[in-house]
N, CA, C and O of each residue as an XYZ file, in Angstrom:
780
protein
N       3.429   -368.051    135.374
C       4.199   -368.042    134.248
C       4.660   -366.986    133.516
O       3.811   -366.625    132.701
N       5.647   -366.361    133.483
C       6.106   -364.921    132.820
C       5.512   -365.253    131.172
O       5.649   -366.278    130.504
N       4.848   -364.020    130.850
C       4.263   -363.873    129.453
C       4.893   -362.780    128.616
O       5.488   -361.868    129.190
N       4.801   -362.812    127.316
C       5.750   -361.881    126.716
C       4.433   -361.019    125.865
O       3.740   -361.366    124.908
N       4.454   -359.789    126.671
C       3.135   -358.764    126.467
C       3.702   -357.858    125.518
O       4.883   -357.510    125.519
N       2.713   -357.439    124.606
C       2.888   -356.284    123.719
C       1.798   -355.269    123.804
O       0.627   -355.474    123.488
N       2.394   -353.934    124.354
C       1.496   -352.962    124.692
C       1.293   -352.220    123.110
O       2.339   -352.164    122.462
N       0.340   -351.783    122.594
C       0.039   -351.355    121.482
C      -0.853   -349.913    121.902
O      -2.038   -349.790    122.212
N       0.286   -348.859    121.766
C      -0.522   -347.481    122.058
C      -1.233   -346.954    120.672
O      -0.591   -346.928    119.622
N      -2.300   -346.630    120.730
C      -3.080   -346.351    119.566
C      -3.870   -345.069    119.719
O      -4.913   -344.773    119.136
N      -3.110   -344.277    120.711
C      -3.382   -342.868    120.684
C      -2.564   -342.167    119.799
O      -1.336   -342.163    119.874
N      -3.485   -341.340    118.629
C      -2.906   -340.781    117.559
C      -1.964   -339.703    117.669
O      -1.217   -339.514    116.709
N      -1.880   -338.998    118.633
C      -1.117   -337.750    119.212
C       0.219   -338.398    119.193
O       0.424   -339.376    119.911
N       1.098   -337.936    118.451
C       2.618   -338.254    118.452
C       3.402   -337.546    119.914
O       4.432   -337.909    120.482
N       2.660   -336.654    120.165
C       3.309   -335.893    121.422
C       3.235   -336.389    122.804
O       3.904   -335.981    123.753
N       1.931   -337.747    122.811
C       2.115   -338.136    123.833
C       1.551   -337.448    125.139
O       0.854   -336.451    124.953
N       1.792   -337.906    126.580
C       1.022   -337.034    127.683
C      -0.050   -337.261    127.996
O      -0.509   -336.626    128.945
N      -0.916   -338.314    127.284
C      -2.200   -338.274    127.351
C      -2.767   -339.460    128.390
O      -1.911   -340.317    128.605
N      -3.772   -339.631    128.931
C      -4.311   -340.690    129.988
C      -3.883   -341.933    129.340
O      -3.221   -342.671    130.071
N      -4.154   -342.447    127.846
C      -3.906   -343.611    127.440
C      -2.380   -344.056    127.527
O      -2.056   -345.244    127.525
N      -1.525   -343.072    127.599
C      -0.091   -342.972    127.815
C       0.146   -343.506    128.901
O       0.806   -344.543    128.966
N      -0.419   -342.808    130.110
C      -0.048   -342.936    131.471
C      -0.927   -344.363    131.976
O      -0.608   -344.923    133.025
N      -1.828   -344.773    131.291
C      -2.473   -346.013    131.508
C      -1.360   -347.256    131.091
O      -1.081   -348.218    131.806
N      -0.905   -347.010    129.969
C       0.031   -348.062    129.436
C       1.388   -347.859    130.401
O       1.961   -348.871    130.802
N       1.723   -346.971    130.644
C       2.775   -346.810    131.768
C       2.689   -347.728    132.941
O       3.565   -348.511    133.306
N       1.456   -347.521    133.516
C       1.078   -348.300    134.878
C       0.914   -349.854    134.700
O       0.959   -350.634    135.652
N       0.711   -350.250    133.322
C       0.304   -351.470    132.901
C       1.792   -351.927    132.940
O       2.265   -352.710    133.764
N       2.456   -351.315    131.924
C       3.983   -351.879    131.790
C       4.725   -351.990    133.056
O       5.386   -353.021    133.181
N       4.759   -350.910    134.279
C       5.365   -351.268    135.356
C       4.624   -352.525    136.016
O       5.431   -353.354    136.437
N       3.692   -352.760    136.149
C       3.153   -353.664    136.650
C       3.625   -355.059    136.261
O       4.007   -355.923    137.051
N       3.537   -355.175    134.749
C       4.116   -356.555    134.072
C       5.495   -356.520    134.433
O       5.920   -357.628    134.762
N       6.301   -355.617    134.473
C       7.525   -355.531    134.909
C       7.963   -356.140    136.185
O       8.928   -356.883    136.367
N       6.935   -355.625    137.196
C       7.135   -356.063    138.431
C       6.806   -357.648    138.687
O       7.309   -358.322    139.586
N       5.680   -358.191    137.527
C       5.513   -359.536    137.540
C       6.252   -360.591    136.792
O       6.031   -361.789    136.613
N       7.337   -359.659    136.352
C       8.401   -360.868    135.665
C       7.924   -360.946    134.265
O       8.382   -361.861    133.581
N       7.114   -360.166    133.760
C       6.681   -360.435    132.203
C       7.731   -359.607    131.338
O       8.261   -358.556    131.697
N       7.906   -360.183    130.296
C       8.640   -359.359    129.186
C       7.625   -358.404    128.623
O       6.413   -358.620    128.626
N       8.162   -357.418    128.178
C       7.429   -356.209    127.717
C       8.099   -355.403    126.478
O       9.271   -355.031    126.417
N       7.222   -355.243    125.635
C       7.493   -354.601    124.216
C       6.307   -353.203    124.092
O       5.113   -353.257    124.387
N       6.832   -352.376    123.731
C       5.743   -351.267    123.017
C       5.720   -351.044    121.609
O       6.793   -351.109    121.009
N       4.542   -350.762    120.907
C       4.582   -350.128    119.933
C       3.866   -348.787    120.170
O       2.897   -348.844    120.926
N       4.206   -347.506    119.610
C       3.717   -346.539    119.726
C       3.279   -346.041    118.145
O       3.949   -345.313    117.411
N       1.834   -346.711    117.824
C       1.525   -346.211    116.557
C       1.673   -345.006    115.895
O       1.955   -345.011    114.697
N       1.493   -343.772    116.627
C       1.704   -342.427    116.251
C       2.815   -342.450    115.775
O       2.816   -342.153    114.580
N       4.022   -342.734    116.304
C       5.289   -342.665    115.964
C       5.823   -343.457    114.629
O       6.929   -343.287    114.116
N       4.650   -344.492    114.107
C       5.133   -345.217    112.740
C       4.786   -344.397    111.702
O       3.811   -343.648    111.754
N       5.727   -344.513    110.497
C       5.470   -343.653    109.579
C       4.719   -344.805    108.231
O       5.343   -345.777    107.807
N       3.623   -344.507    107.848
C       2.803   -345.864    106.915
C       1.840   -345.093    106.252
O       1.187   -344.180    106.757
N       1.777   -345.525    105.022
C       0.347   -345.093    104.488
C      -0.789   -345.887    104.520
O      -0.777   -347.118    104.514
N      -1.994   -345.016    104.563
C      -3.234   -345.798    104.832
C      -3.627   -346.539    103.477
O      -3.376   -346.041    102.379
N      -4.217   -347.679    103.627
C      -4.442   -348.475    102.469
C      -5.660   -347.749    101.462
O      -6.673   -347.493    102.112
N      -5.718   -347.492    100.458
C      -6.508   -347.108     99.553
C      -7.358   -348.117     98.762
O      -8.395   -347.709     98.240
N      -7.037   -349.253     98.650
C      -7.818   -350.314     97.401
C      -7.185   -351.690     97.918
O      -6.148   -351.985     98.512
N      -8.224   -352.357     97.446
C      -8.077   -354.061     97.694
C      -6.665   -354.588     97.207
O      -5.942   -355.400     97.785
N      -6.413   -353.845     95.844
C      -5.250   -354.132     95.188
C      -3.777   -353.813     96.261
O      -2.791   -354.541     96.370
N      -3.984   -352.786     96.804
C      -2.531   -352.578     97.786
C      -2.667   -353.505     98.694
O      -1.635   -354.105     98.995
N      -3.868   -353.870     99.346
C      -3.859   -354.646    100.300
C      -3.343   -356.090     99.908
O      -2.520   -356.689    100.602
N      -3.902   -356.619     98.715
C      -3.504   -358.011     98.596
C      -2.096   -358.277     97.604
O      -1.426   -359.309     97.575
N      -1.888   -357.097     96.862
C      -0.397   -357.059     96.346
C       0.644   -356.192     96.490
O       1.686   -356.364     95.858
N       0.495   -355.304     97.223
C       1.744   -354.314     97.376
C       2.333   -354.781     98.724
O       1.528   -355.167     99.572
N       3.693   -354.789     99.023
C       4.172   -354.886    100.355
C       3.945   -354.382    101.156
O       3.560   -353.230    100.955
N       4.011   -354.826    102.467
C       3.997   -354.168    103.788
C       4.751   -353.172    103.740
O       5.764   -353.371    103.070
N       4.638   -351.958    104.286
C       5.425   -350.966    104.519
C       6.568   -350.996    105.414
O       6.338   -351.181    106.609
N       7.822   -350.837    105.000
C       9.143   -351.338    105.620
C       8.768   -350.984    107.204
O       9.131   -351.773    108.076
N       8.080   -349.857    107.532
C       8.249   -349.512    108.854
C       7.181   -350.266    109.740
O       7.035   -350.201    110.960
N       6.604   -350.865    108.981
C       5.711   -352.053    109.786
C       6.173   -353.219    109.796
O       5.473   -354.049    110.377
N       7.261   -353.618    109.280
C       7.729   -355.078    109.466
C       8.069   -355.289    110.848
O       7.740   -356.374    111.328
N       8.826   -354.233    111.774
C       9.026   -354.604    113.212
C       7.660   -354.811    113.983
O       7.564   -355.687    114.842
N       6.708   -354.059    113.684
C       5.520   -353.992    114.208
C       4.871   -355.758    114.264
O       4.560   -356.397    115.269
N       4.816   -356.273    112.556
C       4.331   -357.866    112.729
C       5.339   -358.534    113.323
O       4.978   -359.590    113.842
N       7.004   -358.151    113.464
C       7.567   -359.082    114.520
C       7.328   -359.198    115.910
O       7.607   -360.178    116.601
N       6.726   -358.009    116.330
C       6.251   -357.854    117.655
C       5.074   -358.619    117.907
O       4.939   -359.297    118.926
N       4.259   -358.531    117.048
C       2.839   -359.272    117.148
C       3.031   -360.815    117.288
O       2.285   -361.613    117.857
N       4.398   -361.086    116.529
C       4.620   -362.607    116.560
C       4.953   -362.760    117.415
O       4.384   -363.679    118.005
N       6.072   -362.058    118.174
C       6.672   -362.200    119.439
C       5.496   -362.456    120.562
O       5.484   -363.529    121.165
N       4.621   -361.559    120.799
C       3.937   -361.636    121.969
C       2.795   -362.836    122.127
O       2.167   -363.405    121.234
N       2.745   -363.012    123.452
C       1.378   -364.043    123.691
C       0.439   -363.396    124.544
O      -0.358   -364.023    125.241
N       0.530   -361.907    124.495
C      -0.573   -360.965    125.035
C      -0.470   -359.874    124.715
O       0.486   -359.231    125.148
N      -1.361   -359.303    123.890
C      -1.510   -358.056    123.487
C      -2.602   -357.143    124.115
O      -3.762   -357.503    124.316
N      -2.011   -355.735    124.441
C      -2.731   -354.931    125.207
C      -3.058   -353.713    124.258
O      -2.057   -353.073    123.937
N      -4.146   -353.303    123.791
C      -4.373   -351.859    122.977
C      -4.756   -350.963    123.711
O      -5.547   -351.308    124.590
N      -4.396   -349.638    123.650
C      -4.701   -348.657    124.710
C      -5.130   -347.341    123.622
O      -4.240   -346.657    123.116
N      -6.333   -347.134    123.389
C      -6.902   -346.196    122.437
C      -8.018   -345.232    123.238
O      -8.642   -345.599    124.233
N      -8.134   -343.926    122.595
C      -9.381   -343.326    123.148
C     -10.449   -343.281    121.985
O     -10.180   -343.084    120.800
N     -11.724   -343.498    122.524
C     -12.657   -343.662    121.895
C     -13.030   -342.097    121.144
O     -13.113   -341.081    121.835
N     -13.189   -342.086    119.983
C     -13.199   -341.106    119.142
C     -14.615   -341.423    118.180
O     -14.758   -342.461    117.535
N     -15.490   -340.443    118.226
C     -16.608   -340.607    117.138
C     -17.221   -342.063    117.193
O     -17.778   -342.593    116.231
N     -17.044   -342.666    118.474
C     -17.761   -344.086    118.746
C     -16.729   -345.117    118.261
O     -17.072   -346.286    118.442
N     -15.477   -344.910    117.652
C     -14.819   -345.804    117.373
C     -13.285   -345.790    117.689
O     -12.912   -344.872    118.420
N     -12.298   -346.721    117.222
C     -11.274   -346.513    117.530
C     -10.404   -345.113    116.472
O     -10.847   -344.793    115.369
N      -9.463   -344.617    116.944
C      -9.024   -343.467    116.030
C      -8.667   -343.977    114.808
O      -8.330   -345.161    114.804
N      -8.655   -343.287    113.612
C      -8.348   -343.820    112.295
C      -7.205   -344.648    111.962
O      -7.114   -345.673    111.286
N      -6.044   -343.707    112.831
C      -4.754   -343.897    112.656
C      -4.481   -345.425    113.135
O      -3.646   -346.101    112.534
N      -5.249   -345.978    114.294
C      -4.877   -347.216    114.696
C      -5.916   -348.410    113.815
O      -5.664   -349.608    113.688
N      -7.014   -347.738    113.327
C      -7.687   -348.551    112.357
C      -6.437   -348.896    110.910
O      -6.133   -349.948    110.347
N      -6.111   -347.882    110.773
C      -5.255   -347.846    109.402
C      -4.058   -349.051    109.714
O      -3.928   -349.977    108.913
N      -3.289   -348.967    110.812
C      -2.347   -349.678    111.404
C      -2.853   -351.155    111.319
O      -2.120   -352.017    110.834
N      -3.994   -351.426    111.747
C      -4.575   -352.944    111.736
C      -4.670   -353.253    110.198
O      -4.172   -354.264    109.703
N      -5.236   -352.459    109.606
C      -5.421   -353.017    108.059
C      -4.032   -353.309    107.557
O      -3.694   -354.377    107.046
N      -3.268   -352.275    107.745
C      -1.868   -352.904    107.148
C      -1.154   -354.230    107.449
O      -0.791   -355.070    106.625
N      -1.000   -354.266    109.000
C      -0.434   -355.310    109.661
C      -1.232   -356.647    109.489
O      -0.668   -357.742    109.483
N      -2.657   -356.473    109.343
C      -3.349   -357.863    109.470
C      -3.596   -358.610    108.238
O      -4.640   -359.231    108.035
N      -2.411   -358.525    107.245
C      -2.447   -359.351    106.019
C      -2.597   -360.792    105.995
O      -2.330   -361.585    106.898
N      -3.106   -361.046    104.721
C      -2.821   -362.431    104.669
C      -1.408   -362.967    104.563
O      -0.420   -362.277    104.309
N      -1.420   -364.255    104.782
C       0.012   -364.669    105.156
C       0.573   -364.657    106.463
O       1.252   -365.543    106.982
N       0.191   -363.478    106.982
C       0.734   -363.186    108.556
C      -0.469   -363.326    109.589
O      -0.416   -364.146    110.506
N      -1.553   -362.482    109.392
C      -2.573   -362.696    110.061
C      -3.462   -363.932    109.922
O      -3.976   -364.472    110.901
N      -3.590   -364.272    108.914
C      -4.330   -365.557    108.538
C      -4.318   -366.017    106.892
O      -4.095   -365.161    106.036
N      -4.521   -367.129    106.602
C      -4.229   -367.781    105.262
C      -5.782   -367.989    104.716
O      -6.679   -368.251    105.518
N      -5.989   -367.879    103.555
C      -7.375   -368.568    102.783
C      -7.401   -369.838    102.351
O      -6.563   -370.397    101.644
N      -8.434   -370.293    102.820
C      -8.319   -371.981    102.365
C      -9.936   -371.926    101.587
O     -11.025   -371.528    102.001
N      -9.530   -372.473    100.395
C     -10.865   -372.781     99.818
C     -11.900   -373.203    100.221
O     -12.857   -372.691     99.641
N     -12.249   -374.179    101.237
C     -13.268   -374.473    101.768
C     -13.693   -374.088    102.905
O     -14.574   -374.696    103.513
N     -13.046   -372.894    103.389
C     -13.278   -372.343    104.550
C     -13.421   -370.710    104.169
O     -12.424   -370.016    103.972
N     -14.546   -370.283    104.104
C     -14.734   -368.640    103.845
C     -13.953   -367.878    105.102
O     -13.450   -366.763    104.965
N     -13.923   -368.600    106.293
C     -13.340   -367.702    107.543
C     -11.614   -367.617    107.434
O     -10.891   -366.814    108.024
N     -11.180   -368.765    106.437
C      -9.837   -368.575    106.509
C      -9.001   -369.391    107.907
O      -9.534   -369.828    108.927
N      -7.574   -369.404    107.539
C      -7.031   -370.050    108.845
C      -6.494   -369.176    109.658
O      -5.583   -368.506    109.172
N      -6.830   -368.944    110.939
C      -6.503   -368.031    111.927
C      -4.888   -368.173    112.387
O      -4.593   -368.958    113.288
N      -3.915   -367.401    111.743
C      -2.573   -367.565    111.907
C      -1.985   -366.828    113.528
O      -0.821   -367.022    113.878
N      -2.654   -366.255    114.127
C      -2.586   -365.478    115.330
C      -3.139   -366.175    116.319
O      -3.598   -365.431    117.187
N      -3.285   -367.373    116.542
C      -3.807   -368.322    117.651
C      -3.045   -368.304    118.738
O      -1.856   -368.298    118.420
N      -3.246   -368.291    120.047
C      -2.585   -368.600    120.838
C      -2.095   -367.384    121.505
O      -1.038   -367.416    122.136
N      -2.896   -366.166    121.391
C      -2.475   -364.947    121.732
C      -3.741   -364.590    122.347
O      -4.807   -364.933    121.836
N      -3.659   -363.785    123.628
C      -4.896   -363.112    124.066
C      -4.523   -361.669    123.930
O      -3.403   -361.248    123.639
N      -5.792   -360.831    124.219
C      -5.626   -359.481    124.327
C      -6.615   -358.814    125.325
O      -7.559   -359.427    125.825
N      -6.319   -357.487    125.582
C      -6.936   -356.779    126.460
C      -7.087   -355.328    125.706
O      -6.124   -354.700    125.266
N      -8.346   -354.932    125.637
C      -8.564   -353.417    125.082
C      -8.752   -352.313    126.437
O      -9.567   -352.491    127.343
N      -8.027   -351.425    126.360
C      -8.023   -350.439    127.309
C      -8.663   -349.188    126.479
O      -7.971   -348.677    125.599
N      -9.860   -348.728    126.720
C     -10.352   -347.672    125.937
C     -10.748   -346.728    127.006
O     -11.250   -347.121    128.058
N     -10.474   -345.213    126.680
C     -10.773   -344.205    127.458
C     -12.056   -343.508    126.493
O     -12.174   -343.809    125.305
N     -12.786   -342.749    127.036
C     -14.051   -342.176    126.571
C     -14.676   -340.940    127.463
O     -14.651   -341.005    128.692
N     -15.149   -339.989    126.879
C     -15.793   -338.857    127.482
C     -16.976   -339.216    128.323
O     -17.138   -338.912    129.505
N     -17.870   -339.980    127.471
C     -19.308   -340.605    127.909
C     -19.096   -341.639    129.326
O     -18.096   -342.356    129.332
N     -19.768   -341.677    130.157
C     -19.848   -342.958    131.168
C     -19.608   -344.118    130.497
O     -20.279   -344.268    129.476
N     -18.859   -344.956    130.776
C     -18.492   -346.408    130.325
C     -19.717   -347.316    129.970
O     -19.770   -347.910    128.894
N     -20.957   -347.420    131.170
C     -21.969   -348.157    131.102
C     -22.808   -347.454    130.035
O     -23.593   -348.231    129.493
N     -22.859   -346.204    129.589
C     -23.723   -345.508    128.588
C     -23.203   -346.191    127.482
O     -23.967   -346.923    126.853
N     -22.059   -346.078    127.143
C     -21.254   -346.706    125.819
C     -21.674   -348.317    125.841
O     -22.090   -348.798    124.787
N     -21.600   -348.932    126.706
C     -21.424   -350.477    126.711
C     -23.374   -350.768    126.724
O     -23.826   -351.279    125.699
N     -24.070   -350.531    127.517
C     -25.300   -350.789    127.365
C     -26.378   -350.024    126.358
O     -27.275   -350.549    125.698
N     -26.068   -348.829    126.431
C     -27.150   -348.292    125.328
C     -26.427   -347.982    123.803
O     -27.153   -347.736    122.840
N     -25.112   -348.011    123.684
C     -24.569   -348.132    122.460
C     -24.191   -349.481    121.958
O     -23.944   -349.815    120.800
N     -24.192   -350.247    123.129
C     -23.768   -351.614    123.163
C     -22.275   -352.309    122.471
O     -22.073   -353.370    121.879
N     -21.238   -350.992    122.918
C     -20.219   -350.958    122.695
C     -19.781   -351.552    121.419
O     -18.890   -352.389    121.275
N     -20.577   -350.972    120.442
C     -20.902   -351.799    119.024
C     -19.248   -351.723    118.290
O     -18.981   -352.654    117.531
N     -18.433   -350.913    118.454
C     -17.178   -350.634    117.805
C     -15.987   -351.461    118.486
O     -15.033   -351.901    117.844
N     -16.138   -351.595    119.675
C     -15.506   -352.343    120.310
C     -15.401   -353.992    120.246
O     -14.399   -354.695    120.374
N     -16.776   -354.372    120.002
C     -17.257   -355.584    119.302
C     -16.914   -356.095    118.202
O     -16.790   -357.294    117.953
N     -16.691   -354.892    117.267
C     -16.409   -355.237    116.037
C     -15.133   -355.278    115.791
O     -14.757   -355.716    114.704
N     -14.079   -354.767    116.890
C     -12.733   -354.807    116.923
C     -12.588   -356.096    117.080
O     -11.907   -356.772    116.309
N     -13.232   -356.591    118.126
C     -12.880   -357.931    118.666
C     -13.043   -359.135    117.965
O     -12.177   -360.001    117.847
N     -14.616   -359.176    117.324
C     -15.060   -359.987    116.285
C     -14.346   -360.086    114.910
O     -13.766   -361.100    114.520
N     -14.461   -358.811    114.150
C     -14.171   -358.737    112.727
C     -12.392   -358.821    112.722
O     -11.836   -359.411    111.796
N     -11.767   -358.322    113.585
C     -10.151   -358.125    113.352
C      -9.337   -358.996    114.134
O      -8.591   -359.805    113.582
N      -9.421   -358.894    115.437
C      -8.693   -359.729    116.365
C      -9.374   -361.151    116.686
O      -8.694   -362.037    117.204
N     -10.643   -361.342    116.391
C     -11.182   -362.777    116.679
C     -11.122   -363.278    115.091
O     -11.485   -364.455    115.086
N     -10.878   -362.938    114.061
C     -10.837   -363.011    112.713
C      -9.575   -363.712    112.609
O      -9.445   -364.588    111.754
N      -8.650   -363.418    113.384
C      -7.087   -363.751    113.256
C      -6.653   -364.587    114.139
O      -5.514   -365.035    114.004
N      -7.396   -364.951    115.145
C      -7.508   -365.928    116.245
C      -6.967   -365.708    117.512
O      -6.490   -366.532    118.293
N      -7.114   -364.357    117.639
C      -6.945   -363.952    118.998
C      -7.852   -364.166    119.928
O      -8.994   -363.779    119.680
N      -7.621   -364.728    121.027
C      -8.676   -365.017    121.902
C      -8.187   -365.573    123.308
O      -7.190   -366.295    123.280
N      -8.745   -365.329    124.453
C      -9.740   -364.563    124.614
C      -9.319   -363.178    124.837
O      -8.235   -362.854    125.322
N     -10.315   -362.321    124.423
C     -10.171   -360.866    124.423
C     -10.943   -360.337    125.749
O     -12.116   -360.636    125.972
N     -10.107   -359.464    126.662
C     -10.948   -358.612    127.570
C     -10.988   -357.067    127.409
O     -10.264   -356.447    126.631
N     -11.967   -356.488    128.276
C     -12.111   -355.022    128.049
C     -11.923   -354.448    129.376
O     -12.216   -354.899    130.483
N     -11.435   -353.485    129.066
C     -11.148   -352.163    130.261
C     -11.623   -350.974    129.590
O     -11.021   -350.506    128.624
N     -12.975   -350.324    130.195
C     -13.628   -349.360    129.481
C     -13.705   -348.315    130.618
O     -14.351   -348.500    131.650
N     -12.903   -347.065    130.306
C     -12.866   -346.056    131.536
C     -13.467   -344.864    130.937
O     -13.009   -344.429    129.880
N     -14.427   -344.315    131.505
C     -15.534   -343.490    130.979
C     -15.327   -342.017    131.779
O     -14.581   -341.913    132.752
N     -15.979   -341.076    131.307
C     -16.063   -339.848    132.065
C     -14.524   -339.146    132.122
O     -14.292   -338.501    133.145
N     -13.622   -339.209    131.263
C     -12.131   -338.999    131.402
C     -12.197   -337.217    131.781
O     -11.748   -336.540    132.706
N     -12.840   -336.973    130.790
C     -12.691   -335.141    131.275
C     -13.133   -334.846    132.617
O     -12.743   -333.798    133.132
N     -13.870   -335.601    133.235
C     -14.381   -334.911    134.661
C     -13.609   -335.745    135.535
O     -13.969   -335.660    136.709
N     -12.622   -336.555    135.304
C     -11.939   -337.261    136.254
C     -10.796   -336.765    136.983
O      -9.703   -336.410    136.542
N     -11.299   -336.803    138.385
C     -10.155   -336.156    139.336
C      -9.072   -337.060    139.621
O      -9.067   -338.179    139.107
N      -7.906   -336.573    140.603
C      -6.716   -337.318    140.583
C      -6.764   -338.780    141.164
O      -6.067   -339.780    140.992
N      -7.952   -338.469    141.977
C      -8.320   -339.779    142.972
C      -8.678   -340.791    142.029
O      -8.040   -341.843    142.019
N      -9.670   -340.587    141.196
C      -9.653   -341.604    140.296
C      -8.882   -341.964    139.224
O      -8.965   -343.105    138.768
N      -8.089   -341.087    138.725
C      -6.596   -341.487    137.699
C      -6.098   -342.445    138.792
O      -5.877   -343.607    138.451
N      -5.933   -342.147    139.843
C      -4.779   -343.105    140.688
C      -5.528   -344.489    140.604
O      -4.922   -345.497    140.240
N      -6.920   -344.511    140.965
C      -7.495   -345.724    141.367
C      -7.146   -346.520    139.786
O      -6.548   -347.596    139.795
N      -7.535   -345.943    138.609
C      -7.286   -346.419    137.337
C      -5.803   -346.991    137.371
O      -5.594   -348.203    137.313
N      -4.801   -346.063    137.466
C      -3.686   -346.300    137.303
C      -3.245   -347.825    138.344
O      -2.483   -348.692    137.915
N      -3.735   -347.869    139.377
C      -3.743   -348.973    140.340
C      -4.152   -350.291    139.558
O      -3.447   -351.276    139.336
N      -5.230   -350.103    139.264
C      -6.225   -351.448    138.242
C      -5.210   -351.768    137.596
O      -4.630   -352.779    137.993
N      -4.498   -350.858    136.096
C      -3.929   -351.412    135.232
C      -2.547   -351.760    135.742
O      -1.829   -352.550    135.127
N      -2.221   -351.246    136.724
C      -0.533   -352.069    137.143
C      -1.021   -353.177    137.441
O      -0.472   -354.103    136.842
N      -2.167   -353.592    138.406
C      -2.319   -355.050    138.904
C      -2.766   -355.822    137.450
O      -2.446   -357.001    137.297
N      -3.200   -355.405    136.840
C      -3.597   -356.094    135.380
C      -2.253   -356.504    134.828
O      -2.006   -357.667    134.510
N      -1.471   -355.598    134.735
C      -0.037   -355.955    134.123
C       0.784   -356.801    134.855
O       1.529   -357.554    134.229
N       0.780   -356.815    136.377
C       1.317   -357.762    137.082
C       0.908   -359.263    136.750
O       1.706   -360.190    136.609
N      -0.207   -359.324    136.670
C      -0.916   -360.705    135.930
C      -0.788   -360.938    134.636
O      -0.950   -362.079    134.204
N      -0.491   -359.935    133.850
C      -0.364   -359.765    132.501
C      -2.002   -360.385    131.717
O      -2.129   -361.252    130.853
N      -2.821   -359.757    132.246
C      -4.190   -359.912    131.866
C      -4.492   -358.774    131.031
O      -5.618   -358.641    130.552
């Protein structure tokens, strides 16, 4: 059955041309071949301020540039995030984007008797495609993929997105063309399946 897939490019360089962009294109190509509807959000192309206070998050309106992002998330039934691991975590721009869009009334609703709130983005799945300089097993087993687990549990899971799968791509600085091609083929196949 065809899916509605939203690709969220989290690489903060607005010039593009990085491995994350090529991986996203491979996924998009595969999703198109699989008959899935695809939309793309490039966080580096969006103009929005970072949140600087609890008051801003709870009382100030969503920046107008992010209203289409919320609409695209609402439209999707599968979200795919692409980003490089920087200092052990997602780039600050992607985190700032998520802080802005995952607001009360859109991503969750408070409930007096439930401190976890009501998850408003249930029914959506996700995949995280993360590139890194270190070998992926070192990040996963030595560092325990702490930042990925926090994103899955504290942000995506909190608003109801599940299941969440991971594609961790390590050693990118030393990667040759053959290895890159293999990853592009893998992402293309994931796109065909909208997984």
